[in-house]
RODO-2510 file (C-alpha; in nm, 4 decimals, decimal comma):
residues 370
     n   res          X          Y          Z
     1     m    -1,1160     1,2633     2,9465
     2     i    -0,8828     1,2228     2,7444
     3     k    -0,9248     1,3495     2,3551
     4     e    -0,8252     1,0927     2,1121
     5     r    -0,5784     1,2635     1,9061
     6     k    -0,6520     1,2152     1,4678
     7     i    -0,4171     0,9308     1,3057
     8     r    -0,0611     1,1133     1,1956
     9     i     0,0007     1,0404     0,8223
    10     g     0,3425     1,0560     0,7476
    11     i     0,4723     1,1594     0,3689
    12     t     0,7909     1,1110     0,1896
    13     q     0,9203     1,3440    -0,0212
    14     g     1,0295     1,0916    -0,2848
    15     d     1,2758     1,2081    -0,5656
    16     t     1,3726     1,5837    -0,4829
    17     n     1,3291     1,6095    -0,8829
    18     g     0,9972     1,4714    -1,0151
    19     v     0,6313     1,5784    -0,8926
    20     g     0,6852     1,4153    -0,5467
    21     y     0,6199     1,7918    -0,4293
    22     e     0,3791     1,9131    -0,6476
    23     v     0,1158     1,6669    -0,5699
    24     i     0,1851     1,6359    -0,1749
    25     t     0,1544     2,0379    -0,1210
    26     k    -0,2047     2,0359    -0,4608
    27     c    -0,3356     1,7881    -0,1531
    28     f    -0,3519     2,0409     0,1043
    29     i    -0,4643     2,3337    -0,0712
    30     s    -0,7886     2,2975     0,1128
    31     n    -0,7465     2,2901     0,4778
    32     d    -1,0059     1,9343     0,4653
    33     i    -0,7819     1,6612     0,4495
    34     l    -0,6368     1,8022     0,8099
    35     e    -0,9795     1,7543     0,9710
    36     l    -0,9284     1,3745     0,9017
    37     c    -0,5483     1,3153     1,0182
    38     t    -0,2225     1,5089     1,1277
    39     p     0,0101     1,5390     0,7676
    40     i     0,4094     1,4934     0,8330
    41     i     0,6257     1,4941     0,5486
    42     y     1,0078     1,3813     0,5937
    43     g     1,2163     1,5892     0,3747
    44     s     1,3106     1,9317     0,3317
    45     s     1,0635     2,2513     0,3611
    46     k     1,3601     2,5205     0,1524
    47     v     1,3093     2,2313    -0,1629
    48     m     0,9217     2,2066    -0,0917
    49     n     0,9663     2,6018    -0,0855
    50     y     1,0785     2,5814    -0,3914
    51     h     0,8632     2,3633    -0,5479
    52     r     0,6110     2,5637    -0,4235
    53     k     0,7259     2,8784    -0,5904
    54     a     0,8153     2,7742    -0,9090
    55     l     0,5044     2,6068    -0,9190
    56     g     0,2740     2,9035    -0,8398
    57     i     0,1447     2,6789    -0,5897
    58     q    -0,0254     2,8503    -0,2105
    59     t    -0,0724     2,6034     0,0588
    60     t    -0,2052     2,5997     0,3577
    61     q     0,0862     2,7627     0,6292
    62     v     0,3583     2,4584     0,7102
    63     n     0,4656     2,3601     1,0300
    64     i     0,8742     2,3457     1,0946
    65     t     1,0637     2,0885     1,3177
    66     r     1,2938     1,8601     1,3318
    67     n     1,1504     1,5812     1,5750
    68     a     0,8052     1,4193     1,4573
    69     g     0,7165     1,4129     1,8117
    70     y     0,6765     1,8588     1,8348
    71     v     0,4166     1,8621     1,5083
    72     k     0,0998     2,0640     1,5629
    73     e    -0,2749     1,8571     1,5053
    74     n    -0,4633     2,1385     1,3086
    75     a    -0,1741     2,1943     1,0240
    76     v     0,0447     2,0884     0,7780
    77     n     0,4087     1,9860     0,9169
    78     i     0,7512     1,8442     0,8205
    79     v     1,0178     1,7405     0,9291
    80     e     1,3607     1,8621     0,8312
    81     t     1,5539     1,5239     0,7482
    82     i     1,8078     1,7084     0,5402
    83     n     2,0580     1,8485     0,6521
    84     e     2,2643     1,9707     0,3517
    85     e     2,1699     2,2022     0,1142
    86     v     1,9961     2,0167    -0,2322
    87     k     2,0454     2,1385    -0,5656
    88     v     1,7188     2,0846    -0,7263
    89     e     1,7274     2,0089    -1,1216
    90     l     1,4021     1,9200    -1,1874
    91     g     1,2711     1,6653    -1,4776
    92     q     1,6955     1,4724    -1,4392
    93     n     1,8095     1,2217    -1,2569
    94     s     2,0739     1,2831    -0,9467
    95     k     2,2153     1,1030    -0,7024
    96     q     2,1912     1,3657    -0,4833
    97     a     1,7722     1,3413    -0,5224
    98     g     1,8144     0,9694    -0,4880
    99     k     2,0193     1,0070    -0,1611
   100     a     1,7820     1,2830    -0,0199
   101     a     1,5349     1,0126    -0,1011
   102     f     1,6454     0,7182     0,1371
   103     i     1,7022     1,0077     0,4298
   104     a     1,3936     1,0917     0,4123
   105     l     1,1986     0,7295     0,4017
   106     e     1,4741     0,5782     0,6593
   107     a     1,3803     0,9129     0,8609
   108     a     0,9777     0,7597     0,8678
   109     v     1,0599     0,3917     0,8726
   110     s     1,1904     0,5034     1,2103
   111     d     0,9611     0,7044     1,3269
   112     l     0,6689     0,4623     1,1922
   113     k     0,8345     0,1714     1,3754
   114     k     0,8784     0,3919     1,7107
   115     g     0,5130     0,4764     1,6824
   116     v     0,5474     0,7986     1,6371
   117     i     0,3099     0,8229     1,3131
   118     d     0,0667     0,6035     1,2667
   119     v     0,0664     0,5111     0,9110
   120     l     0,2885     0,5491     0,6119
   121     v     0,2320     0,7360     0,2396
   122     t     0,5335     0,7527     0,0250
   123     a     0,6086     0,9554    -0,3001
   124     p     0,7400     0,8293    -0,5895
   125     i     1,1234     0,7731    -0,5654
   126     n     1,3832     0,6498    -0,8672
   127     k     1,4886     0,2809    -0,8371
   128     e     1,8359     0,3658    -0,9718
   129     n     1,9436     0,6866    -0,8098
   130     i     1,8308     0,5867    -0,4810
   131     h     1,9983     0,2466    -0,5138
   132     s     2,3223     0,2364    -0,2518
   133     e     2,4539     0,0305    -0,0447
   134     e     2,1793     0,1344     0,1888
   135     f     1,9485     0,0721    -0,0347
   136     s     1,9876    -0,2173    -0,2524
   137     f     1,5834    -0,3378    -0,3100
   138     p     1,4120    -0,3109    -0,6336
   139     g     1,1712    -0,1025    -0,4837
   140     h     0,9563     0,0220    -0,1803
   141     t     0,7790    -0,2748    -0,1184
   142     e     1,0165    -0,4688    -0,0897
   143     y     1,2623    -0,2108     0,1227
   144     l     1,0097    -0,1821     0,3824
   145     e     0,9279    -0,5987     0,4003
   146     a     1,2792    -0,6117     0,4854
   147     s     1,2389    -0,2865     0,6979
   148     l     0,9332    -0,3325     0,9050
   149     g     0,7797    -0,7362     0,8564
   150     d     0,9089    -0,8522     1,1305
   151     g     1,0224    -1,2003     0,8866
   152     e     0,6305    -1,1198     0,7111
   153     k     0,6031    -1,1249     0,3816
   154     a     0,4829    -0,8421     0,2082
   155     l     0,2363    -0,8404    -0,0295
   156     m     0,1648    -0,5722    -0,3250
   157     i    -0,1740    -0,4796    -0,4204
   158     l    -0,3064    -0,2230    -0,6919
   159     c    -0,6610    -0,0616    -0,5456
   160     s    -0,8799     0,1715    -0,6582
   161     d    -1,2715     0,2255    -0,6169
   162     k    -1,3434    -0,0370    -1,0002
   163     l    -1,0622    -0,3057    -0,9115
   164     r    -0,7531    -0,4582    -0,6669
   165     v    -0,4828    -0,6003    -0,8434
   166     a    -0,2418    -0,8039    -0,6511
   167     l     0,1016    -0,9454    -0,7831
   168     v     0,2263    -1,2853    -0,7279
   169     t     0,5778    -1,1786    -0,7936
   170     t     0,6528    -0,7991    -0,8042
   171     h     1,0560    -0,6207    -0,9427
   172     i     1,1826    -1,0057    -1,1506
   173     p     1,2794    -1,0012    -1,4427
   174     v     0,9690    -1,1271    -1,6935
   175     a     1,2411    -1,3980    -1,7831
   176     q     1,2198    -1,5339    -1,4422
   177     v     0,8756    -1,5434    -1,3479
   178     a     0,7648    -1,9103    -1,4944
   179     t     1,0271    -2,0685    -1,2534
   180     t     0,9265    -1,7993    -0,9588
   181     i     0,6056    -1,9244    -0,9390
   182     t     0,5158    -2,2437    -0,7672
   183     q     0,1925    -2,3749    -0,5767
   184     e     0,3572    -2,2755    -0,2718
   185     l     0,3745    -1,9070    -0,3656
   186     i     0,0998    -1,8542    -0,4789
   187     l    -0,0834    -2,0301    -0,2778
   188     e     0,0695    -1,7710    -0,0072
   189     k    -0,0829    -1,4899    -0,1717
   190     l    -0,3609    -1,5836    -0,2117
   191     r    -0,3813    -1,6643     0,1613
   192     a    -0,2413    -1,2990     0,2269
   193     l    -0,5370    -1,1806    -0,0160
   194     d    -0,7977    -1,2959     0,1434
   195     k    -0,6707    -1,1795     0,4488
   196     s    -0,5962    -0,7841     0,3645
   197     l    -0,9378    -0,7866     0,1754
   198     q    -1,0932    -0,9031     0,4852
   199     r    -0,8800    -0,7274     0,7484
   200     d    -0,8057    -0,3679     0,4673
   201     f    -1,0572    -0,3588     0,2914
   202     d    -1,3529    -0,4558     0,5156
   203     v    -1,4777    -0,7071     0,2027
   204     q    -1,7007    -1,0575     0,3451
   205     k    -1,6281    -1,3448     0,1695
   206     p    -1,4132    -1,2473    -0,0914
   207     r    -1,4061    -1,3312    -0,4437
   208     i    -1,0853    -1,4177    -0,6016
   209     a    -0,9891    -1,4128    -0,9523
   210     v    -0,6833    -1,5804    -1,0386
   211     l    -0,4604    -1,4623    -1,3638
   212     g    -0,2941    -1,8060    -1,5781
   213     l     0,0664    -1,7242    -1,6707
   214     n     0,0707    -1,8299    -2,0489
   215     p    -0,1419    -1,7393    -2,3457
   216     h    -0,4631    -1,8980    -2,3567
   217     c    -0,3721    -2,0310    -2,0428
   218     g    -0,1759    -2,2497    -2,2010
   219     d    -0,4841    -2,4703    -2,4232
   220     n    -0,4546    -2,7241    -2,1639
   221     g    -0,0604    -2,7776    -2,2211
   222     v     0,0196    -2,7068    -2,5767
   223     i     0,1509    -2,3727    -2,5170
   224     g     0,2677    -2,3685    -2,1673
   225     k     0,1799    -2,6019    -1,8741
   226     e     0,2080    -2,3868    -1,5448
   227     e    -0,1501    -2,3501    -1,5563
   228     k    -0,2744    -2,7838    -1,4803
   229     e     0,1202    -2,8552    -1,2957
   230     i     0,0706    -2,5051    -1,0614
   231     i    -0,1820    -2,2829    -1,0726
   232     e    -0,5347    -2,5023    -1,1243
   233     p    -0,3347    -2,7416    -0,7879
   234     a    -0,2798    -2,4020    -0,5641
   235     i    -0,6366    -2,2873    -0,6051
   236     q    -0,8232    -2,5788    -0,5292
   237     q    -0,5672    -2,5824    -0,2504
   238     a    -0,7194    -2,2707    -0,1396
   239     n    -1,0576    -2,3393    -0,1618
   240     d    -0,9519    -2,6856     0,0756
   241     d    -0,8587    -2,4024     0,3012
   242     h    -1,1942    -2,2201     0,2205
   243     i    -1,0931    -1,9592     0,0674
   244     l    -1,2977    -1,8170    -0,2757
   245     c    -1,0778    -1,7767    -0,5260
   246     f    -1,1584    -1,9128    -0,9383
   247     g    -0,9526    -1,9713    -1,2518
   248     p    -0,6989    -1,9514    -1,3148
   249     y    -0,8296    -1,6857    -1,6254
   250     p    -0,6690    -1,5749    -1,9511
   251     a    -0,5633    -1,2529    -1,8776
   252     d    -0,6906    -1,0418    -2,2080
   253     g    -1,0146    -1,2111    -2,2217
   254     f    -1,0250    -1,1753    -1,8146
   255     f    -0,9824    -0,7629    -1,8584
   256     g    -1,1475    -0,7332    -2,1762
   257     n    -1,4776    -0,8599    -2,1238
   258     d    -1,5079    -0,6500    -1,7906
   259     q    -1,4781    -0,9734    -1,5999
   260     y    -1,3106    -0,8186    -1,3067
   261     r    -1,5858    -0,6792    -1,2543
   262     r    -1,7630    -0,9979    -1,0945
   263     f    -1,4763    -1,0052    -0,8072
   264     d    -1,3137    -0,8317    -0,5122
   265     a    -0,9878    -0,8805    -0,6522
   266     v    -0,7754    -0,9857    -0,8636
   267     l    -0,4129    -1,2111    -0,8775
   268     a    -0,1484    -1,1864    -1,1852
   269     m     0,1120    -1,3617    -1,2014
   270     y     0,3388    -1,1009    -1,2462
   271     h     0,4205    -0,6985    -1,2540
   272     d     0,3357    -0,6343    -1,5712
   273     q    -0,0323    -0,8844    -1,5771
   274     g    -0,1247    -0,6803    -1,3663
   275     l    -0,0394    -0,3795    -1,3238
   276     a    -0,0776    -0,2791    -1,7770
   277     p    -0,4846    -0,3476    -1,6898
   278     f    -0,4992    -0,1687    -1,4115
   279     k    -0,3756     0,1348    -1,4798
   280     v    -0,5552     0,2576    -1,7961
   281     i    -0,8164     0,1194    -1,5822
   282     s    -0,7536     0,3777    -1,2364
   283     m    -0,4396     0,5067    -1,3794
   284     d    -0,5175     0,8956    -1,2175
   285     e    -0,6829     0,7278    -0,9077
   286     g    -0,5166     0,3815    -0,8105
   287     v    -0,3513     0,3141    -0,4795
   288     n     0,0126     0,0599    -0,4368
   289     v    -0,1072    -0,1062    -0,0576
   290     t     0,2173    -0,3078     0,0983
   291     a    -0,0579    -0,5518     0,2958
   292     e     0,0642    -0,8449     0,5498
   293     l     0,3254    -0,6124     0,6959
   294     p     0,2328    -0,4980     1,0510
   295     y     0,1860    -0,1336     0,9423
   296     v     0,0174     0,0274     0,7443
   297     r     0,1133     0,2009     0,3471
   298     t     0,0690     0,3213     0,0825
   299     s     0,1545     0,5420    -0,2071
   300     p     0,0440     0,6673    -0,5418
   301     d     0,0149     0,4422    -0,8332
   302     h     0,2761     0,6008    -1,0642
   303     g     0,6839     0,7635    -1,0834
   304     t     0,9133     1,0351    -1,0829
   305     g     0,7365     1,1902    -1,3160
   306     y     1,0428     1,3745    -1,5043
   307     d     0,8540     1,4200    -1,7903
   308     i     0,5884     1,6830    -1,6609
   309     a     0,8230     1,8018    -1,3855
   310     g     0,7985     2,1435    -1,2758
   311     q     0,4813     2,2259    -1,5400
   312     g     0,2188     2,2485    -1,2749
   313     i     0,0545     1,9470    -1,4513
   314     a     0,0642     1,6234    -1,2205
   315     n    -0,2434     1,4977    -1,1410
   316     e    -0,2748     1,5062    -0,7472
   317     q    -0,5614     1,3021    -0,6743
   318     s    -0,3348     0,9684    -0,6947
   319     m    -0,1895     1,1119    -0,3936
   320     r    -0,4976     1,2504    -0,2825
   321     q    -0,6477     0,8109    -0,3000
   322     a    -0,3113     0,7361    -0,0626
   323     i    -0,3633     0,9443     0,1551
   324     y    -0,7140     0,8578     0,2056
   325     t    -0,7155     0,4955     0,1857
   326     a    -0,4235     0,4766     0,4914
   327     i    -0,6399     0,6581     0,6996
   328     d    -0,8904     0,3480     0,5547
   329     i    -0,7121     0,0235     0,6579
   330     f    -0,6026     0,2128     1,0295
   331     r    -0,8974     0,2085     1,1021
   332     n    -1,0418    -0,0596     0,9466
   333     r    -0,7591    -0,3231     1,1060
   334     q    -0,8455    -0,1097     1,4605
   335     q    -1,2198    -0,2517     1,4502
   336     w    -1,1210    -0,6114     1,2584
   337     d    -0,8587    -0,6696     1,5831
   338     e    -1,0800    -0,5361     1,8193
   339     m    -1,3661    -0,7797     1,6749
   340     h    -1,1480    -1,1148     1,6692
   341     q    -0,9369    -1,0392     2,0240
   342     n    -1,0738    -1,2853     2,3147
   343     p    -1,4290    -1,3620     2,1001
   344     l    -1,5012    -1,5306     2,4520
   345     k    -1,4086    -1,3531     2,7027
   346     k    -1,5800    -1,0524     2,5174
   347     h    -1,9136    -1,1969     2,4007
   348     y    -1,9302    -1,4889     2,7179
   349     f    -1,8136    -1,3743     3,0233
   350     d    -1,9079    -1,1052     3,2834
   351     k    -1,5894    -0,8409     3,3354
   352     g    -1,7393    -0,6233     3,6339
   353     k    -1,7051    -1,0205     3,8467
   354     d    -1,3452    -1,1627     4,0079
   355     n    -1,5755    -1,5086     3,9758
   356     v    -1,6531    -1,5215     3,6166
   357     v    -1,8455    -1,7634     3,5582
   358     l    -1,8876    -1,9206     3,1781
   359     d    -2,2772    -1,9846     3,0851
   360     l    -2,2949    -2,3030     2,8698
   361     t    -2,6590    -2,2297     2,7760
   362     k    -2,6082    -1,9869     2,6347
   363     i    -2,3211    -2,0806     2,4225
   364     e    -2,5374    -2,3263     2,3319
   365     d    -2,8360    -2,0447     2,1306
   366     e    -2,5443    -1,8923     1,9691
   367     e    -2,4559    -1,9035     1,6363
   368     p    -2,1132    -2,0420     1,5933
   369     l    -1,8501    -1,8106     1,6199
   370     g    -1,6217    -1,6515     1,3109
***
């Protein structure tokens, strides 16, 4: 009998001057997480040890390798991706830190595509210092869409036990939001969110709330017409496609009155409209999920934390939840794909016979598929 291996979690180091290594190493002070997965950190063992010593963090023994194909299952592993000396300057924004973050990210993505690791968890990067000819993207989401999407469009979802928020637009200037939002784009995101809630989060018949763009949802065109001309038609079309979505709702009252508790997810029109209330509600445990890609990617919902780097006070709960969420989504996708693969063959054919016969009377007695 072939023994199944544990899920391999690839974890990128992020910005070497921030809190990335602190929250990563804190997650592995206890060996409990090794019962669920095999963690593989992409980065530098020297930089990791620098942070551990500076913070006085004792973790389980780390296995160091240059190839993720040779990791130890019941250990924390680190894949050496940096060939040159990296100077750690805690709390400082440096191009060297950005280069090191990109090299680790690129190596992890390469292994993910090869199947060497099963899921990807990314520690925070600085979008300014990582920017280069190789990384000309506004963030992880756009880079992963280009690297892993195979033509698919990524959907950013922020999730916690209390709330899930997805975004129609992500890292674009506020001045461009109104002209970027279209009925087709909103419908695309609603379809992607509905699918992700079912496949990734195991939510049956999900209910989605859609936020408006303008204050008071435009007050029937007095403040803005996007709700009437773009958002409402998109919601109606989604309903015609059997997606349970409702709105549009004014964002301030929607979150202020706890209406979000009545829904499985919220679709916000732009970044801060959704993320500001999300971080107020779920800052320490929030997880960023990149949905709709062929691979699972999560990240803690916080930045590099330059202001607290090296002080030992960074909260690792969001990183821990990012790891757990990646495991859950990976398993949910496996179950979903198995359930929805060739249902007729699975339920109505006798696999043990060469001359397979379809029992039509049985089909008539069964409930409709799907």
